[in-house]
C-alpha positions as CSV (number, residue, x, y, z in Angstrom):
1,M,0.0,0.0,0.0
2,I,1.3,3.4,-0.9
3,I,-0.3,5.4,2.0
4,D,-0.5,3.6,5.3
5,E,-3.1,4.1,8.1
6,K,-1.1,6.9,9.7
7,G,-1.1,9.0,6.4
8,K,2.5,8.4,5.6
9,L,3.7,7.8,2.0
10,F,5.5,4.4,1.8
11,G,5.4,4.5,5.7
12,K,8.1,7.2,5.8
13,V,6.9,10.6,4.7
14,S,3.7,12.4,5.7
15,V,1.3,13.5,2.9
16,V,0.9,16.8,4.8
17,D,4.7,17.3,4.8
18,I,4.8,16.8,1.0
19,A,2.0,19.4,0.6
20,I,3.9,22.0,2.7
21,V,7.1,21.5,0.7
22,C,5.1,21.9,-2.6
23,V,3.6,25.2,-1.3
24,I,7.0,26.5,-0.2
25,I,8.5,25.7,-3.7
26,A,5.6,27.4,-5.4
27,V,6.1,30.6,-3.3
28,I,9.8,30.6,-4.1
29,A,9.2,30.1,-7.8
30,G,6.6,33.0,-7.7
31,L,9.1,35.3,-6.0
32,L,11.8,34.5,-8.6
33,V,9.5,35.2,-11.5
34,R,8.3,38.5,-9.9
35,Y,11.6,39.9,-8.8
36,G,14.1,38.2,-11.1
37,S,13.0,40.0,-14.2
38,K,15.2,41.5,-17.0
39,I,14.2,45.0,-16.1
40,T,16.7,45.2,-13.2
41,G,19.0,42.3,-14.2
42,A,21.2,43.7,-17.0
43,V,21.9,47.3,-16.2
44,E,24.5,48.7,-18.5
45,S,25.1,52.3,-17.5
46,E,23.7,55.4,-15.8
47,K,22.1,57.9,-18.1
48,N,20.1,61.2,-18.2
49,F,16.7,60.9,-19.9
50,R,14.1,63.3,-21.2
51,Y,10.6,62.0,-21.5
52,V,7.3,63.5,-22.4
53,M,4.1,62.6,-20.6
54,K,0.6,63.3,-22.0
55,I,-2.0,64.1,-19.4
56,E,-5.5,64.3,-20.7
57,R,-8.6,66.2,-19.6
58,I,-7.2,68.1,-16.7
59,R,-8.6,71.4,-15.3
60,D,-7.0,74.8,-15.6
61,C,-5.9,74.8,-12.0
62,S,-4.0,71.5,-12.6
63,V,-2.3,73.1,-15.7
64,A,-1.2,76.0,-13.5
65,A,0.2,73.6,-10.9
66,L,2.2,71.8,-13.6
67,E,3.5,75.1,-14.9
68,K,5.1,75.8,-11.6
69,K,7.5,73.0,-12.6
70,G,9.8,71.7,-9.9
71,A,11.0,68.3,-8.8
72,L,9.1,65.1,-9.2
73,T,9.1,62.5,-6.4
74,D,7.8,59.0,-5.8
75,K,4.5,58.7,-3.9
76,R,6.2,58.8,-0.5
77,S,8.3,61.9,-1.5
78,E,11.5,60.0,-0.7
79,K,13.2,59.8,-4.1
80,N,13.9,62.5,-6.7
81,M,12.4,61.3,-9.9
82,G,13.3,64.2,-12.2
83,E,12.5,67.8,-12.9
84,I,9.7,69.3,-15.0
85,V,11.3,71.4,-17.7
86,D,8.4,72.3,-20.0
87,V,4.6,72.2,-20.1
88,V,2.6,72.6,-23.3
89,S,-1.2,72.9,-23.0
90,E,-3.9,72.6,-25.5
91,P,-7.7,72.3,-25.3
92,A,-8.9,68.7,-24.7
93,T,-10.8,67.1,-27.5
94,A,-12.9,63.9,-27.8
95,E,-13.3,61.9,-30.9
96,S,-16.8,60.8,-32.0
97,T,-18.3,59.2,-35.1
98,T,-21.4,60.6,-36.8
99,A,-24.2,58.5,-38.1
100,D,-22.8,58.7,-41.6
101,G,-19.4,57.5,-40.5
102,R,-17.4,60.7,-40.3
103,V,-15.0,61.2,-37.4
104,T,-15.4,64.6,-35.6
105,Y,-13.5,66.1,-32.7
106,A,-15.3,68.1,-30.0
107,E,-13.6,70.2,-27.4
108,Y,-14.2,69.4,-23.7
109,P,-15.2,72.7,-21.9
110,E,-12.6,73.9,-19.4
111,R,-10.4,70.8,-19.9
112,N,-6.9,70.6,-21.3
113,T,-4.4,68.1,-22.6
114,C,-0.9,68.8,-21.3
115,Y,2.5,67.5,-22.6
116,V,4.9,67.6,-19.7
117,T,8.6,67.3,-20.5
118,I,10.7,65.8,-17.7
119,D,14.5,65.5,-17.3
120,A,15.4,62.5,-15.1
121,H,18.4,60.4,-14.1
122,G,18.3,56.6,-14.3
123,K,19.8,53.5,-15.7
124,E,19.8,51.9,-19.2
125,S,19.5,48.1,-19.5
126,D,19.6,45.9,-22.5
127,E,15.9,46.5,-23.2
128,N,14.7,49.3,-21.0
129,Y,15.3,52.7,-19.4
130,I,14.8,52.6,-15.6
131,L,14.4,55.5,-13.1
132,D,15.9,55.3,-9.7
133,D,12.8,53.8,-8.1
134,A,12.7,51.0,-10.7
135,T,10.0,52.8,-12.8
136,E,10.3,51.6,-16.4
137,L,10.3,54.4,-19.0
138,S,8.6,53.1,-22.2
139,V,6.3,54.7,-24.6
140,G,2.7,53.9,-23.9
141,R,3.3,53.2,-20.2
142,V,1.0,55.1,-17.7
143,V,3.0,56.5,-14.7
144,D,2.1,58.6,-11.7
145,L,3.4,62.1,-11.5
146,Y,3.9,63.7,-8.0
147,T,5.1,67.2,-7.4
148,K,4.8,69.6,-4.5
149,Y,1.7,71.1,-6.2
150,I,-0.1,68.2,-8.0
151,K,-0.6,64.4,-8.0
152,T,-1.8,63.0,-11.3
153,S,-0.9,60.4,-13.9
154,G,-0.2,60.3,-17.6
155,M,1.0,58.3,-20.5
156,I,4.6,58.5,-21.7
157,V,4.6,59.5,-25.4
158,S,8.4,59.8,-26.0
159,V,11.7,58.9,-24.3
160,E,15.2,60.0,-25.3
161,V,18.6,59.6,-23.9
162,L,20.5,62.9,-23.3
163,D,24.0,61.5,-22.7
């Protein structure tokens, strides 16, 4: 018999012990997959970056807060994540399709789309650009923006290496 009356496999190892070992192995494998990624693995060099974030449908007071520029931090205000160097604002628009198939654009009243240019320091890996808090800089990624005056988020539309 494979499992005896005491619940031991071949009379030596408990089935519960085997289940516990399997759970521990699964947790270790999950941690390796989560934290053993390529993003932080193959860092080549430190670089200065300039990236542009698009922030859509924000109010005039938020535009004014962005135009004060200043330093960006992570959400706990512990790490310097760069400096806002330029803010370009335009009226926010929405795309809609008419009954006959034409695409039209209508303005949102009292809303703006901002393009925020940020200079930052980070690292360059084989495949990515990474800020000091391990935030990956890649076009299309949505990231949080924290300054002394505003907390918002936007999508990265361009990234360039300055060095």
